[in-house]
CHARMM-style PDB file with segment names, atoms N, HN, CA, C and O in Angstrom:
ATOM      1  N   MET     1     297.652 146.404 -27.782  1.00  0.00      PROA
ATOM      2  CA  MET     1     298.231 145.726 -28.718  1.00  0.00      PROA
ATOM      3  C   MET     1     298.437 144.162 -28.448  1.00  0.00      PROA
ATOM      4  O   MET     1     298.632 143.663 -27.340  1.00  0.00      PROA
ATOM      5  N   ALA     2     298.376 143.628 -29.407  1.00  0.00      PROA
ATOM      6  HN  ALA     2     298.218 144.033 -30.307  1.00  0.00      PROA
ATOM      7  CA  ALA     2     298.414 142.106 -29.394  1.00  0.00      PROA
ATOM      8  C   ALA     2     299.741 141.468 -30.214  1.00  0.00      PROA
ATOM      9  O   ALA     2     300.349 142.064 -31.103  1.00  0.00      PROA
ATOM     10  N   LEU     3     299.993 140.368 -29.805  1.00  0.00      PROA
ATOM     11  HN  LEU     3     299.499 139.883 -29.083  1.00  0.00      PROA
ATOM     12  CA  LEU     3     301.089 139.839 -30.235  1.00  0.00      PROA
ATOM     13  C   LEU     3     300.481 138.462 -30.432  1.00  0.00      PROA
ATOM     14  O   LEU     3     299.902 137.932 -29.484  1.00  0.00      PROA
ATOM     15  N   SER     4     300.578 137.843 -31.623  1.00  0.00      PROA
ATOM     16  HN  SER     4     301.048 138.274 -32.394  1.00  0.00      PROA
ATOM     17  CA  SER     4     299.937 136.473 -32.309  1.00  0.00      PROA
ATOM     18  C   SER     4     301.019 136.009 -32.977  1.00  0.00      PROA
ATOM     19  O   SER     4     301.389 136.417 -34.077  1.00  0.00      PROA
ATOM     20  N   PRO     5     301.734 134.827 -32.075  1.00  0.00      PROA
ATOM     21  CA  PRO     5     302.693 134.036 -32.583  1.00  0.00      PROA
ATOM     22  C   PRO     5     301.968 132.747 -33.353  1.00  0.00      PROA
ATOM     23  O   PRO     5     300.861 132.280 -33.083  1.00  0.00      PROA
ATOM     24  N   GLY     6     302.885 132.304 -34.378  1.00  0.00      PROA
ATOM     25  HN  GLY     6     303.784 132.684 -34.598  1.00  0.00      PROA
ATOM     26  CA  GLY     6     302.492 131.375 -35.046  1.00  0.00      PROA
ATOM     27  C   GLY     6     302.965 129.962 -34.418  1.00  0.00      PROA
ATOM     28  O   GLY     6     302.764 129.871 -33.207  1.00  0.00      PROA
ATOM     29  N   PRO     7     303.484 128.990 -34.965  1.00  0.00      PROA
ATOM     30  CA  PRO     7     303.853 127.614 -34.469  1.00  0.00      PROA
ATOM     31  C   PRO     7     305.226 128.061 -33.511  1.00  0.00      PROA
ATOM     32  O   PRO     7     306.174 128.687 -33.987  1.00  0.00      PROA
ATOM     33  N   VAL     8     305.157 127.691 -32.314  1.00  0.00      PROA
ATOM     34  HN  VAL     8     304.387 127.183 -31.928  1.00  0.00      PROA
ATOM     35  CA  VAL     8     306.373 127.817 -31.494  1.00  0.00      PROA
ATOM     36  C   VAL     8     307.025 126.482 -31.255  1.00  0.00      PROA
ATOM     37  O   VAL     8     306.153 125.762 -30.769  1.00  0.00      PROA
ATOM     38  N   LEU     9     308.116 125.841 -31.369  1.00  0.00      PROA
ATOM     39  HN  LEU     9     308.825 126.425 -31.764  1.00  0.00      PROA
ATOM     40  CA  LEU     9     308.825 124.932 -30.825  1.00  0.00      PROA
ATOM     41  C   LEU     9     309.215 125.192 -29.196  1.00  0.00      PROA
ATOM     42  O   LEU     9     310.205 125.719 -28.687  1.00  0.00      PROA
ATOM     43  N   THR    10     308.037 124.608 -28.622  1.00  0.00      PROA
ATOM     44  HN  THR    10     307.233 124.180 -29.036  1.00  0.00      PROA
ATOM     45  CA  THR    10     308.511 124.499 -27.072  1.00  0.00      PROA
ATOM     46  C   THR    10     308.526 122.973 -26.666  1.00  0.00      PROA
ATOM     47  O   THR    10     308.255 122.042 -27.425  1.00  0.00      PROA
ATOM     48  N   PRO    11     308.886 122.879 -25.350  1.00  0.00      PROA
ATOM     49  CA  PRO    11     309.218 121.452 -24.711  1.00  0.00      PROA
ATOM     50  C   PRO    11     307.377 120.866 -25.135  1.00  0.00      PROA
ATOM     51  O   PRO    11     307.164 119.771 -25.656  1.00  0.00      PROA
ATOM     52  N   ALA    12     306.416 121.723 -24.822  1.00  0.00      PROA
ATOM     53  HN  ALA    12     306.589 122.612 -24.399  1.00  0.00      PROA
ATOM     54  CA  ALA    12     305.108 120.931 -24.790  1.00  0.00      PROA
ATOM     55  C   ALA    12     304.593 120.686 -26.293  1.00  0.00      PROA
ATOM     56  O   ALA    12     303.705 119.879 -26.570  1.00  0.00      PROA
ATOM     57  N   SER    13     305.268 121.487 -27.225  1.00  0.00      PROA
ATOM     58  HN  SER    13     305.989 122.142 -27.001  1.00  0.00      PROA
ATOM     59  CA  SER    13     304.769 121.138 -28.563  1.00  0.00      PROA
ATOM     60  C   SER    13     305.513 120.085 -29.259  1.00  0.00      PROA
ATOM     61  O   SER    13     305.053 119.336 -30.121  1.00  0.00      PROA
ATOM     62  N   ASP    14     306.809 120.103 -28.762  1.00  0.00      PROA
ATOM     63  HN  ASP    14     307.182 120.712 -28.062  1.00  0.00      PROA
ATOM     64  CA  ASP    14     307.807 118.997 -29.225  1.00  0.00      PROA
ATOM     65  C   ASP    14     307.132 117.608 -28.500  1.00  0.00      PROA
ATOM     66  O   ASP    14     306.975 116.619 -29.216  1.00  0.00      PROA
ATOM     67  N   ARG    15     306.740 117.557 -27.080  1.00  0.00      PROA
ATOM     68  HN  ARG    15     306.867 118.360 -26.499  1.00  0.00      PROA
ATOM     69  CA  ARG    15     306.200 116.327 -26.838  1.00  0.00      PROA
ATOM     70  C   ARG    15     305.077 115.712 -27.428  1.00  0.00      PROA
ATOM     71  O   ARG    15     304.836 114.514 -27.578  1.00  0.00      PROA
ATOM     72  N   ASP    16     304.148 117.142 -27.876  1.00  0.00      PROA
ATOM     73  HN  ASP    16     304.345 118.115 -27.754  1.00  0.00      PROA
ATOM     74  CA  ASP    16     303.175 116.676 -28.447  1.00  0.00      PROA
ATOM     75  C   ASP    16     303.042 115.960 -29.791  1.00  0.00      PROA
ATOM     76  O   ASP    16     302.230 115.088 -30.098  1.00  0.00      PROA
ATOM     77  N   LEU    17     304.055 116.537 -30.563  1.00  0.00      PROA
ATOM     78  HN  LEU    17     304.715 117.246 -30.314  1.00  0.00      PROA
ATOM     79  CA  LEU    17     304.355 116.247 -31.929  1.00  0.00      PROA
ATOM     80  C   LEU    17     305.320 114.874 -32.053  1.00  0.00      PROA
ATOM     81  O   LEU    17     305.218 114.088 -32.994  1.00  0.00      PROA
ATOM     82  N   GLY    18     306.315 114.712 -30.896  1.00  0.00      PROA
ATOM     83  HN  GLY    18     306.398 115.351 -30.132  1.00  0.00      PROA
ATOM     84  CA  GLY    18     307.027 113.898 -30.908  1.00  0.00      PROA
ATOM     85  C   GLY    18     307.774 113.416 -32.142  1.00  0.00      PROA
ATOM     86  O   GLY    18     308.456 114.290 -32.677  1.00  0.00      PROA
ATOM     87  N   ASP    19     307.794 112.227 -32.702  1.00  0.00      PROA
ATOM     88  HN  ASP    19     307.240 111.517 -32.267  1.00  0.00      PROA
ATOM     89  CA  ASP    19     308.466 111.883 -33.868  1.00  0.00      PROA
ATOM     90  C   ASP    19     307.550 111.855 -35.267  1.00  0.00      PROA
ATOM     91  O   ASP    19     307.838 111.247 -36.298  1.00  0.00      PROA
ATOM     92  N   ASN    20     306.304 112.724 -35.008  1.00  0.00      PROA
ATOM     93  HN  ASN    20     306.070 113.218 -34.170  1.00  0.00      PROA
ATOM     94  CA  ASN    20     305.519 112.771 -36.258  1.00  0.00      PROA
ATOM     95  C   ASN    20     305.978 113.518 -36.958  1.00  0.00      PROA
ATOM     96  O   ASN    20     305.698 114.695 -36.732  1.00  0.00      PROA
ATOM     97  N   GLN    21     306.874 113.214 -38.110  1.00  0.00      PROA
ATOM     98  HN  GLN    21     307.101 112.258 -38.293  1.00  0.00      PROA
ATOM     99  CA  GLN    21     307.202 114.178 -38.963  1.00  0.00      PROA
ATOM    100  C   GLN    21     306.170 114.828 -39.885  1.00  0.00      PROA
ATOM    101  O   GLN    21     306.227 116.007 -40.236  1.00  0.00      PROA
ATOM    102  N   ALA    22     305.067 113.819 -40.308  1.00  0.00      PROA
ATOM    103  HN  ALA    22     305.021 112.861 -40.024  1.00  0.00      PROA
ATOM    104  CA  ALA    22     304.192 114.502 -41.139  1.00  0.00      PROA
ATOM    105  C   ALA    22     303.343 115.413 -40.189  1.00  0.00      PROA
ATOM    106  O   ALA    22     302.932 116.471 -40.667  1.00  0.00      PROA
ATOM    107  N   ALA    23     303.086 115.154 -39.090  1.00  0.00      PROA
ATOM    108  HN  ALA    23     303.420 114.295 -38.702  1.00  0.00      PROA
ATOM    109  CA  ALA    23     302.164 116.395 -38.306  1.00  0.00      PROA
ATOM    110  C   ALA    23     303.163 117.651 -38.482  1.00  0.00      PROA
ATOM    111  O   ALA    23     302.607 118.715 -38.754  1.00  0.00      PROA
ATOM    112  N   ARG    24     304.584 117.660 -38.360  1.00  0.00      PROA
ATOM    113  HN  ARG    24     305.036 116.796 -38.138  1.00  0.00      PROA
ATOM    114  CA  ARG    24     305.268 118.756 -38.225  1.00  0.00      PROA
ATOM    115  C   ARG    24     305.380 119.611 -39.472  1.00  0.00      PROA
ATOM    116  O   ARG    24     305.471 120.835 -39.559  1.00  0.00      PROA
ATOM    117  N   ASP    25     305.347 118.586 -40.518  1.00  0.00      PROA
ATOM    118  HN  ASP    25     305.272 117.591 -40.448  1.00  0.00      PROA
ATOM    119  CA  ASP    25     305.368 119.190 -41.853  1.00  0.00      PROA
ATOM    120  C   ASP    25     304.252 119.852 -42.177  1.00  0.00      PROA
ATOM    121  O   ASP    25     304.266 120.919 -42.791  1.00  0.00      PROA
ATOM    122  N   ALA    26     303.039 119.161 -41.718  1.00  0.00      PROA
ATOM    123  HN  ALA    26     303.028 118.294 -41.219  1.00  0.00      PROA
ATOM    124  CA  ALA    26     301.761 119.984 -42.239  1.00  0.00      PROA
ATOM    125  C   ALA    26     301.737 121.364 -41.376  1.00  0.00      PROA
ATOM    126  O   ALA    26     301.305 122.374 -41.931  1.00  0.00      PROA
ATOM    127  N   ILE    27     302.146 121.422 -40.165  1.00  0.00      PROA
ATOM    128  HN  ILE    27     302.497 120.602 -39.714  1.00  0.00      PROA
ATOM    129  CA  ILE    27     302.029 122.690 -39.567  1.00  0.00      PROA
ATOM    130  C   ILE    27     303.182 123.921 -40.200  1.00  0.00      PROA
ATOM    131  O   ILE    27     303.001 125.132 -40.329  1.00  0.00      PROA
ATOM    132  N   THR    28     304.212 123.213 -40.473  1.00  0.00      PROA
ATOM    133  HN  THR    28     304.358 122.230 -40.369  1.00  0.00      PROA
ATOM    134  CA  THR    28     305.218 124.456 -41.174  1.00  0.00      PROA
ATOM    135  C   THR    28     305.045 124.454 -42.623  1.00  0.00      PROA
ATOM    136  O   THR    28     305.684 125.276 -43.279  1.00  0.00      PROA
ATOM    137  N   SER    29     304.321 123.694 -43.159  1.00  0.00      PROA
ATOM    138  HN  SER    29     303.802 123.027 -42.625  1.00  0.00      PROA
ATOM    139  CA  SER    29     303.843 124.112 -44.544  1.00  0.00      PROA
ATOM    140  C   SER    29     302.890 125.237 -44.746  1.00  0.00      PROA
ATOM    141  O   SER    29     302.714 125.774 -45.840  1.00  0.00      PROA
ATOM    142  N   LYS    30     302.356 125.531 -43.779  1.00  0.00      PROA
ATOM    143  HN  LYS    30     302.500 125.095 -42.891  1.00  0.00      PROA
ATOM    144  CA  LYS    30     301.371 126.902 -43.377  1.00  0.00      PROA
ATOM    145  C   LYS    30     302.245 127.980 -43.188  1.00  0.00      PROA
ATOM    146  O   LYS    30     301.619 129.028 -43.029  1.00  0.00      PROA
ATOM    147  N   THR    31     303.521 128.115 -43.145  1.00  0.00      PROA
ATOM    148  HN  THR    31     304.029 127.264 -43.274  1.00  0.00      PROA
ATOM    149  CA  THR    31     304.081 129.058 -42.992  1.00  0.00      PROA
ATOM    150  C   THR    31     305.283 129.192 -44.132  1.00  0.00      PROA
ATOM    151  O   THR    31     305.810 128.206 -44.647  1.00  0.00      PROA
ATOM    152  N   LEU    32     305.681 130.750 -44.488  1.00  0.00      PROA
ATOM    153  HN  LEU    32     305.253 131.551 -44.069  1.00  0.00      PROA
ATOM    154  CA  LEU    32     306.357 131.143 -45.488  1.00  0.00      PROA
ATOM    155  C   LEU    32     307.730 130.526 -45.021  1.00  0.00      PROA
ATOM    156  O   LEU    32     308.392 129.966 -45.894  1.00  0.00      PROA
ATOM    157  N   LEU    33     308.225 130.568 -43.743  1.00  0.00      PROA
ATOM    158  HN  LEU    33     307.687 131.023 -43.033  1.00  0.00      PROA
ATOM    159  CA  LEU    33     309.355 130.168 -43.582  1.00  0.00      PROA
ATOM    160  C   LEU    33     309.872 128.927 -43.455  1.00  0.00      PROA
ATOM    161  O   LEU    33     311.068 128.637 -43.442  1.00  0.00      PROA
ATOM    162  N   LYS    34     308.651 127.966 -43.331  1.00  0.00      PROA
ATOM    163  HN  LYS    34     307.679 128.201 -43.341  1.00  0.00      PROA
ATOM    164  CA  LYS    34     308.776 126.499 -43.509  1.00  0.00      PROA
ATOM    165  C   LYS    34     309.389 126.053 -42.208  1.00  0.00      PROA
ATOM    166  O   LYS    34     310.149 125.090 -42.305  1.00  0.00      PROA
ATOM    167  N   ARG    35     309.213 126.553 -41.040  1.00  0.00      PROA
ATOM    168  HN  ARG    35     308.596 127.336 -40.961  1.00  0.00      PROA
ATOM    169  CA  ARG    35     309.676 126.179 -39.762  1.00  0.00      PROA
ATOM    170  C   ARG    35     308.859 126.641 -38.445  1.00  0.00      PROA
ATOM    171  O   ARG    35     307.872 127.370 -38.543  1.00  0.00      PROA
ATOM    172  N   PHE    36     309.269 126.235 -37.389  1.00  0.00      PROA
ATOM    173  HN  PHE    36     310.071 125.643 -37.309  1.00  0.00      PROA
ATOM    174  CA  PHE    36     308.669 126.564 -36.020  1.00  0.00      PROA
ATOM    175  C   PHE    36     309.353 127.639 -35.718  1.00  0.00      PROA
ATOM    176  O   PHE    36     310.483 127.759 -36.193  1.00  0.00      PROA
ATOM    177  N   ALA    37     308.875 128.530 -34.964  1.00  0.00      PROA
ATOM    178  HN  ALA    37     307.958 128.433 -34.578  1.00  0.00      PROA
ATOM    179  CA  ALA    37     309.488 129.610 -34.095  1.00  0.00      PROA
ATOM    180  C   ALA    37     310.170 129.057 -33.047  1.00  0.00      PROA
ATOM    181  O   ALA    37     309.748 128.078 -32.432  1.00  0.00      PROA
ATOM    182  N   GLN    38     311.394 129.727 -32.756  1.00  0.00      PROA
ATOM    183  HN  GLN    38     311.736 130.523 -33.256  1.00  0.00      PROA
ATOM    184  CA  GLN    38     311.688 129.535 -31.381  1.00  0.00      PROA
ATOM    185  C   GLN    38     311.511 130.427 -30.414  1.00  0.00      PROA
ATOM    186  O   GLN    38     311.485 131.608 -30.760  1.00  0.00      PROA
ATOM    187  N   PRO    39     311.358 130.116 -29.073  1.00  0.00      PROA
ATOM    188  CA  PRO    39     310.645 130.986 -28.280  1.00  0.00      PROA
ATOM    189  C   PRO    39     311.422 132.322 -28.111  1.00  0.00      PROA
ATOM    190  O   PRO    39     310.871 133.408 -27.934  1.00  0.00      PROA
ATOM    191  N   GLU    40     312.701 132.130 -28.181  1.00  0.00      PROA
ATOM    192  HN  GLU    40     313.148 131.247 -28.325  1.00  0.00      PROA
ATOM    193  CA  GLU    40     313.217 133.558 -28.069  1.00  0.00      PROA
ATOM    194  C   GLU    40     312.976 134.578 -29.191  1.00  0.00      PROA
ATOM    195  O   GLU    40     313.270 135.765 -29.048  1.00  0.00      PROA
ATOM    196  N   GLU    41     312.436 134.082 -30.306  1.00  0.00      PROA
ATOM    197  HN  GLU    41     312.198 133.118 -30.422  1.00  0.00      PROA
ATOM    198  CA  GLU    41     311.967 134.908 -31.412  1.00  0.00      PROA
ATOM    199  C   GLU    41     310.755 135.577 -30.753  1.00  0.00      PROA
ATOM    200  O   GLU    41     310.790 136.801 -30.628  1.00  0.00      PROA
ATOM    201  N   ILE    42     310.007 135.100 -30.450  1.00  0.00      PROA
ATOM    202  HN  ILE    42     309.979 134.105 -30.551  1.00  0.00      PROA
ATOM    203  CA  ILE    42     308.462 135.417 -29.807  1.00  0.00      PROA
ATOM    204  C   ILE    42     309.130 136.452 -28.715  1.00  0.00      PROA
ATOM    205  O   ILE    42     308.679 137.597 -28.697  1.00  0.00      PROA
ATOM    206  N   VAL    43     310.008 136.158 -27.957  1.00  0.00      PROA
ATOM    207  HN  VAL    43     310.374 135.228 -27.972  1.00  0.00      PROA
ATOM    208  CA  VAL    43     310.042 136.833 -26.399  1.00  0.00      PROA
ATOM    209  C   VAL    43     310.794 137.969 -27.031  1.00  0.00      PROA
ATOM    210  O   VAL    43     310.615 139.038 -26.448  1.00  0.00      PROA
ATOM    211  N   GLU    44     311.416 138.003 -27.846  1.00  0.00      PROA
ATOM    212  HN  GLU    44     311.562 137.134 -28.320  1.00  0.00      PROA
ATOM    213  CA  GLU    44     312.194 139.294 -28.157  1.00  0.00      PROA
ATOM    214  C   GLU    44     311.283 140.326 -28.544  1.00  0.00      PROA
ATOM    215  O   GLU    44     311.471 141.495 -28.204  1.00  0.00      PROA
ATOM    216  N   LEU    45     309.993 139.847 -29.458  1.00  0.00      PROA
ATOM    217  HN  LEU    45     309.840 138.898 -29.734  1.00  0.00      PROA
ATOM    218  CA  LEU    45     309.139 141.037 -30.008  1.00  0.00      PROA
ATOM    219  C   LEU    45     308.422 141.463 -28.857  1.00  0.00      PROA
ATOM    220  O   LEU    45     308.150 142.648 -28.660  1.00  0.00      PROA
ATOM    221  N   ALA    46     308.061 140.404 -27.981  1.00  0.00      PROA
ATOM    222  HN  ALA    46     308.282 139.442 -28.141  1.00  0.00      PROA
ATOM    223  CA  ALA    46     307.108 140.920 -26.467  1.00  0.00      PROA
ATOM    224  C   ALA    46     307.827 141.843 -25.790  1.00  0.00      PROA
ATOM    225  O   ALA    46     307.211 142.842 -25.417  1.00  0.00      PROA
ATOM    226  N   ALA    47     309.106 141.747 -25.514  1.00  0.00      PROA
ATOM    227  HN  ALA    47     309.606 140.936 -25.818  1.00  0.00      PROA
ATOM    228  CA  ALA    47     310.070 142.603 -24.789  1.00  0.00      PROA
ATOM    229  C   ALA    47     309.970 144.058 -25.155  1.00  0.00      PROA
ATOM    230  O   ALA    47     309.905 145.075 -24.464  1.00  0.00      PROA
ATOM    231  N   PHE    48     309.981 143.760 -27.004  1.00  0.00      PROA
ATOM    232  HN  PHE    48     310.034 142.934 -27.565  1.00  0.00      PROA
ATOM    233  CA  PHE    48     310.298 145.039 -27.445  1.00  0.00      PROA
ATOM    234  C   PHE    48     309.106 145.942 -27.260  1.00  0.00      PROA
ATOM    235  O   PHE    48     309.219 147.100 -26.859  1.00  0.00      PROA
ATOM    236  N   LEU    49     307.754 145.268 -27.623  1.00  0.00      PROA
ATOM    237  HN  LEU    49     307.662 144.327 -27.949  1.00  0.00      PROA
ATOM    238  CA  LEU    49     306.446 145.798 -27.246  1.00  0.00      PROA
ATOM    239  C   LEU    49     306.225 146.487 -25.905  1.00  0.00      PROA
ATOM    240  O   LEU    49     305.532 147.486 -25.711  1.00  0.00      PROA
ATOM    241  N   ALA    50     306.950 145.768 -24.983  1.00  0.00      PROA
ATOM    242  HN  ALA    50     307.512 144.956 -25.141  1.00  0.00      PROA
ATOM    243  CA  ALA    50     306.529 146.131 -23.395  1.00  0.00      PROA
ATOM    244  C   ALA    50     307.464 147.229 -23.346  1.00  0.00      PROA
ATOM    245  O   ALA    50     307.208 147.966 -22.394  1.00  0.00      PROA
ATOM    246  N   SER    51     308.446 147.598 -24.022  1.00  0.00      PROA
ATOM    247  HN  SER    51     308.654 146.999 -24.795  1.00  0.00      PROA
ATOM    248  CA  SER    51     309.538 148.634 -23.540  1.00  0.00      PROA
ATOM    249  C   SER    51     309.120 149.889 -23.822  1.00  0.00      PROA
ATOM    250  O   SER    51     308.105 149.992 -24.510  1.00  0.00      PROA
ATOM    251  N   ASP    52     309.666 150.860 -23.451  1.00  0.00      PROA
ATOM    252  HN  ASP    52     310.491 150.777 -22.891  1.00  0.00      PROA
ATOM    253  CA  ASP    52     309.563 152.215 -23.838  1.00  0.00      PROA
ATOM    254  C   ASP    52     309.728 152.786 -25.459  1.00  0.00      PROA
ATOM    255  O   ASP    52     309.260 153.824 -25.928  1.00  0.00      PROA
ATOM    256  N   ARG    53     310.425 151.907 -26.030  1.00  0.00      PROA
ATOM    257  HN  ARG    53     310.805 151.064 -25.649  1.00  0.00      PROA
ATOM    258  CA  ARG    53     310.592 151.975 -27.196  1.00  0.00      PROA
ATOM    259  C   ARG    53     309.578 152.006 -28.512  1.00  0.00      PROA
ATOM    260  O   ARG    53     309.663 152.521 -29.627  1.00  0.00      PROA
ATOM    261  N   ALA    54     308.476 151.121 -27.765  1.00  0.00      PROA
ATOM    262  HN  ALA    54     308.407 150.703 -26.860  1.00  0.00      PROA
ATOM    263  CA  ALA    54     307.435 150.951 -28.244  1.00  0.00      PROA
ATOM    264  C   ALA    54     306.228 151.956 -28.063  1.00  0.00      PROA
ATOM    265  O   ALA    54     305.087 151.817 -28.503  1.00  0.00      PROA
ATOM    266  N   ALA    55     306.655 152.828 -27.437  1.00  0.00      PROA
ATOM    267  HN  ALA    55     307.582 152.941 -27.080  1.00  0.00      PROA
ATOM    268  CA  ALA    55     305.702 153.777 -26.622  1.00  0.00      PROA
ATOM    269  C   ALA    55     304.721 154.469 -27.572  1.00  0.00      PROA
ATOM    270  O   ALA    55     303.694 154.889 -27.038  1.00  0.00      PROA
ATOM    271  N   TYR    56     304.876 154.682 -29.043  1.00  0.00      PROA
ATOM    272  HN  TYR    56     305.710 154.341 -29.477  1.00  0.00      PROA
ATOM    273  CA  TYR    56     304.027 155.264 -29.856  1.00  0.00      PROA
ATOM    274  C   TYR    56     303.210 154.341 -30.582  1.00  0.00      PROA
ATOM    275  O   TYR    56     302.331 154.682 -31.374  1.00  0.00      PROA
ATOM    276  N   LEU    57     303.565 152.985 -30.251  1.00  0.00      PROA
ATOM    277  HN  LEU    57     304.278 152.707 -29.607  1.00  0.00      PROA
ATOM    278  CA  LEU    57     302.371 152.151 -30.751  1.00  0.00      PROA
ATOM    279  C   LEU    57     301.059 151.709 -30.135  1.00  0.00      PROA
ATOM    280  O   LEU    57     300.923 151.408 -28.949  1.00  0.00      PROA
ATOM    281  N   THR    58     300.214 151.700 -30.951  1.00  0.00      PROA
ATOM    282  HN  THR    58     300.324 151.944 -31.914  1.00  0.00      PROA
ATOM    283  CA  THR    58     298.781 151.294 -30.155  1.00  0.00      PROA
ATOM    284  C   THR    58     297.918 150.672 -30.894  1.00  0.00      PROA
ATOM    285  O   THR    58     298.168 150.646 -32.099  1.00  0.00      PROA
ATOM    286  N   GLY    59     296.901 150.124 -30.497  1.00  0.00      PROA
ATOM    287  HN  GLY    59     296.698 150.145 -29.518  1.00  0.00      PROA
ATOM    288  CA  GLY    59     296.048 149.474 -30.990  1.00  0.00      PROA
ATOM    289  C   GLY    59     296.146 148.294 -32.185  1.00  0.00      PROA
ATOM    290  O   GLY    59     295.214 148.105 -32.966  1.00  0.00      PROA
ATOM    291  N   ALA    60     297.325 147.569 -32.220  1.00  0.00      PROA
ATOM    292  HN  ALA    60     298.082 147.722 -31.585  1.00  0.00      PROA
ATOM    293  CA  ALA    60     297.679 146.931 -33.561  1.00  0.00      PROA
ATOM    294  C   ALA    60     298.016 145.471 -33.108  1.00  0.00      PROA
ATOM    295  O   ALA    60     298.523 145.322 -31.996  1.00  0.00      PROA
ATOM    296  N   ASN    61     297.767 144.397 -33.893  1.00  0.00      PROA
ATOM    297  HN  ASN    61     297.355 144.518 -34.796  1.00  0.00      PROA
ATOM    298  CA  ASN    61     298.134 143.091 -33.953  1.00  0.00      PROA
ATOM    299  C   ASN    61     299.676 142.995 -34.713  1.00  0.00      PROA
ATOM    300  O   ASN    61     300.020 143.500 -35.782  1.00  0.00      PROA
ATOM    301  N   TYR    62     300.454 142.172 -33.771  1.00  0.00      PROA
ATOM    302  HN  TYR    62     300.174 141.762 -32.903  1.00  0.00      PROA
ATOM    303  CA  TYR    62     301.648 141.926 -34.193  1.00  0.00      PROA
ATOM    304  C   TYR    62     302.010 140.592 -34.539  1.00  0.00      PROA
ATOM    305  O   TYR    62     302.639 139.884 -33.753  1.00  0.00      PROA
ATOM    306  N   PRO    63     301.612 140.163 -35.793  1.00  0.00      PROA
ATOM    307  CA  PRO    63     301.843 138.459 -35.901  1.00  0.00      PROA
ATOM    308  C   PRO    63     303.231 138.238 -36.119  1.00  0.00      PROA
ATOM    309  O   PRO    63     303.974 138.812 -36.915  1.00  0.00      PROA
ATOM    310  N   ALA    64     303.530 137.162 -35.160  1.00  0.00      PROA
ATOM    311  HN  ALA    64     302.927 136.695 -34.514  1.00  0.00      PROA
ATOM    312  CA  ALA    64     304.799 136.552 -35.368  1.00  0.00      PROA
ATOM    313  C   ALA    64     304.735 135.084 -35.896  1.00  0.00      PROA
ATOM    314  O   ALA    64     304.981 134.127 -35.161  1.00  0.00      PROA
ATOM    315  N   ASP    65     304.418 134.968 -37.104  1.00  0.00      PROA
ATOM    316  HN  ASP    65     304.218 135.745 -37.701  1.00  0.00      PROA
ATOM    317  CA  ASP    65     303.908 133.882 -37.428  1.00  0.00      PROA
ATOM    318  C   ASP    65     304.528 133.007 -38.860  1.00  0.00      PROA
ATOM    319  O   ASP    65     303.996 132.169 -39.587  1.00  0.00      PROA
ATOM    320  N   GLY    66     305.835 133.610 -38.863  1.00  0.00      PROA
ATOM    321  HN  GLY    66     306.268 134.290 -38.272  1.00  0.00      PROA
ATOM    322  CA  GLY    66     306.616 133.076 -39.844  1.00  0.00      PROA
ATOM    323  C   GLY    66     306.140 133.202 -41.285  1.00  0.00      PROA
ATOM    324  O   GLY    66     306.591 132.524 -42.208  1.00  0.00      PROA
ATOM    325  N   GLY    67     305.076 134.238 -41.412  1.00  0.00      PROA
ATOM    326  HN  GLY    67     304.710 134.789 -40.662  1.00  0.00      PROA
ATOM    327  CA  GLY    67     304.593 134.265 -42.755  1.00  0.00      PROA
ATOM    328  C   GLY    67     303.084 133.465 -43.077  1.00  0.00      PROA
ATOM    329  O   GLY    67     302.517 133.457 -44.169  1.00  0.00      PROA
ATOM    330  N   ALA    68     302.641 132.846 -41.902  1.00  0.00      PROA
ATOM    331  HN  ALA    68     303.102 132.852 -41.014  1.00  0.00      PROA
ATOM    332  CA  ALA    68     301.299 132.625 -42.215  1.00  0.00      PROA
ATOM    333  C   ALA    68     300.178 133.333 -42.587  1.00  0.00      PROA
ATOM    334  O   ALA    68     299.314 132.725 -43.219  1.00  0.00      PROA
ATOM    335  N   THR    69     300.036 134.360 -42.353  1.00  0.00      PROA
ATOM    336  HN  THR    69     300.738 134.854 -41.839  1.00  0.00      PROA
ATOM    337  CA  THR    69     299.140 135.261 -42.577  1.00  0.00      PROA
ATOM    338  C   THR    69     299.225 135.966 -43.823  1.00  0.00      PROA
ATOM    339  O   THR    69     298.417 136.795 -44.242  1.00  0.00      PROA
ATOM    340  N   ALA    70     300.442 135.499 -44.467  1.00  0.00      PROA
ATOM    341  HN  ALA    70     301.098 134.826 -44.127  1.00  0.00      PROA
ATOM    342  CA  ALA    70     300.672 136.130 -45.824  1.00  0.00      PROA
ATOM    343  C   ALA    70     299.814 135.461 -46.696  1.00  0.00      PROA
ATOM    344  O   ALA    70     299.435 136.139 -47.651  1.00  0.00      PROA
ATOM    345  N   TRP    71     299.370 134.218 -46.624  1.00  0.00      PROA
ATOM    346  HN  TRP    71     299.678 133.667 -45.848  1.00  0.00      PROA
ATOM    347  CA  TRP    71     298.823 133.264 -47.443  1.00  0.00      PROA
ATOM    348  C   TRP    71     297.695 133.956 -48.011  1.00  0.00      PROA
ATOM    349  OT1 TRP    71     296.959 133.382 -48.814  1.00  0.00      PROA
TER     350      TRP     71
END
């Protein structure tokens, strides 16, 4: 299984983007939700996929990208 996150707001991305609102907008404009993911949103999916509750899931990619792949 694979987990493919989209843009996630982390200390590193926050540092790299700084106050550059144009760069932030360019990134979020490519998602249907028009925002960065919070790390917890990605962690929750990863925890589920690693749990026994996902025992029947195999060989799939799970995009957690705010709708970026829907374009």
